[in-house]
PAZANU-518124 format. One record per residue (C-alpha): residue in one letter; x, y, z. Coordinates in steps of 0.001 Angstrom, whole numbers, plus 500000, padded with zeros to 6 digits. Layout:
<pts>
AXYZ ...
</pts>
This chain:
<pts>
M861083670915188138 P857088671020188781 C856214673745190927 I853049675378191611 V852503678988191726 A849770680629193685 L847808684006193851 I847553684189197439 E845963687983199135 R847599689066202302 V845004690500204496 E847873692007206428 D849620694154203976 L847404696123201825 S849935697650200344 A850889694678198455 P847397692844198689 L848087690263196281 V851410688780195235 R852638685463193781 M854326682829195358 D856068679785194077 F855776676307195756 S857395672670195041 Q855182669978194873 A855652668354198395 G855376672237199739 W851976672276198714 D850946669198199352 S851922669801202697 P849510670244205417 A851371674528205723 R849496675440202586 P849425679285202756 V845803681234203866 G844076683216201292 V844818681338197900 I842929683090195161 A844301680364192328 F846811678329191231 W848146676132188943 K850603673917188094 T854071674208185498 V857525673615185057 V860235675407186166 A862518675403182809 P866249674368183131 A868962676771184091 G869725679318180736 E866627677984178910 K864080681061178265 R861587680808180470 R857686680828179776 G854541682689181480 F853481680633184036 A849372681451183724 D848732680292180162 D845241682105178945 Q842506679612180158 T844410680998183720 L844250684060183265 L840823684090181828 D839759681838184969 L841160684273187045 F838942687071185655 D835761685502186162 R836620684419189695 L837471687441190515 G833669689237188856 G831759689309192254 D834716690312194751 E834099694442195353 R837383694982197590 P839151697515195905 H842571696097195494 R840361693186193140 V838533695640191779 R841433697303190259 F843054693662189671 R840704692984187734 F840376696177185881 V844150695633184150 L843721692169184048 M840771692583181541 L842946695266180041 L845874692732179365 L843500690236178387 V841812692443175638 R845475693284174811 K846026689458173714 R842284689717171966 L840875687053174437 L838016689225175189 R836895692779173569 V835170695540174562 A831913695731173697 G831076698835174775 T831302701649177909 S828400703279179595 T828786705750182739 A826079706225185302 A826465707854188846 G829535708968187730 V831069705307187447 E832367704295184405 T831513700604183630 W833360698745180532 S831433695186178686 V833352692413177361 L832962689554175647 P835448686644174950 K837020685877172349 G834518683664169363 A831027684978171787 A828000683528170532 E825686686575169023 G823494688099171775 E825567686372174464 A825392689145177699 P829022691077178117 T830312690641181224 A830645694121183218 V834381695406184449 L834275698685186685 N836767701012185648 P838401701717189106 K839859704985187677 L843498704483188366 D845903706936188631 E849451706543187588 A850713705717190511 A847841702993191558 M847947701504187327 K851994700911188630 E851458699225191305 V848528696494189994 T850598696225186674 D853522694901188833 Q851540693059191061 L850502691468187731 G853546690917186182 E854799689157189358 V851873687041188981 L852939686161185329 D856470686491186037 G856908689071183241 A855579687110180544 W853464689998179270 
</pts>
């Protein structure tokens, strides 16, 4: 059965500012579409008893990473950093280096297959403590439906 998976920003609840919501196609097409959609993708729900696959494919994750690039809101900076770690783990991004200026650490990453001389993307390291890392990892796991 086809469905739409959306990453929603909930400004009214900063304890869980980014959540995943699933919609039927009819629900998504209705005029009551949710506010705060950051990204969405179409997928198919596996029949009962079949193994589920992750809802977001690699390109969707890379697009989400790029889309969050100019956003300086703390919860999005944290989410983007953990998403970057996932993309490095999946070998879709590679770390080109790190730098520190005024006590702020920045990671430089390049996409898989980047051309020689391509400018890296800067990603701020928000210096997450263990609790914050778990919170963001749980949010990302919810978005990916545990596919990582």
